[in-house]
C-alpha positions, 0 to 999 in steps of 0.5 A: 425502563427495564424493557428499554434496558433489555432492548439495548443490551440485546442490541449490544450483544446481537451477532454482527452481520456479514457486512459489519464484519467486512467493514470492520476488517477493512477499517482494521487493515487501514489502521494496520491491525492485520491479524484482527482484520483477518478474523473479521473478514473470515467471519464475513466470509463464513456468512457470505461466500459470494463476492459482489459489487454495489451490494446494499446493506441495512444502512441503505448504503452500497459496498463492493464486497471483495473479501479475498482481496482484503484477505490477501492484503491482511495475510501479506501484512502479517507476513504470510506471503503464501497465503496472501498469494492464494487469496489473491488468486481467488480474488482474480478467479472470481473476476469481481475485483477486476470489475470494481472501480475501487478494487481494481487498482488494489488488485494490480498493486498486490499482484505486483507486490506478491508476484514481482513482475505480475506474472510470478516469474520474478520474486521481486519487482524489477525496480527493487533489483539493482546494485546499491550505491554508497549513501550521501549522508553520514551515519550521525546525520542519517540518525538525526533525520530518522529520529526526527521522522519517528518523532513526527510520526508519533513512534517510539525512538527505538523503532526499527525502520524495518518494522515501521509503518509504511508512512514512516518509511515514506516520510524518511524517504522524502527527507532523504530525497530532499537531502540528496541521499538517493541511495537511502531514500530508495531503500525506504521508498521500496520498504514503504511499498512493501507495506502498502503498494497502493498509491493514494492521494491524501492517504491517511497516515495516522490520526488526521494526518493526510499525505499524497502517497506516490511511491512509484514516482519517488522510486523512479526519481531516485533511480533516475538520479542514480542512473538505474535506467531500467529500474526507473522505467519499471517504476514509471510503467507501474505508476502509469498502470496504476494511474498513480498521479491524479490529473492536475498533480504538480508532479506530472510534468516532472513525471513526463521529464523523467519518462523522456530522460529514461527512454533516451538513456535506454535508447542509447544503450 
């Protein structure tokens, strides 16, 4: 019995392997705990520097090991944009992330987020540079809508949207869009992308709540409603580049209509 207890105790205190640190870091990022995630991924890097695809682990599973990409994400989430750009550059230089089926769209999404147009020429994406227009809802109507979204997202009622998770901003954007308040909806869709630039079908919000996260489609739709044609084209181009809408998505037909309308309006200028 004592031997079994000692064995369990030693197993509990045994240092984590590189892949355990890495997988824990990725999970922490998904949970929004960026600072803790950064520590775990740095611990993985200290044990294994070389990135790779489909690396076997002790559990007979295979993982794409992309620590610099996830360090870029973690640093961006904590607000250290310069460090995030440095790690993104390392991910690009290795060439491994670009070959990863899972990592490639993430790489593109964070290139756009951290470098604007993807080249570093502009600090912000083109879809985020536009002349704002007056909101549609009154302040009291907006406050009621915001409070309802915060409650639904299990967030304190005094949460500031500027610091709220991506899913709260996205949900608020959807509600504002349904109410026809596209100026406000656009702001919250863009804020959602600033926290999570990678779209995903059935993305986990919190707990077991899943949602189709297609922010660039909704950014484009809002810009079309506001007649910001160049911004709409930029968002539509990004949506296509990231293959945001999966085959069979009900939004595909509207996406095509938005593209046609945008191209026609731009051609008229």
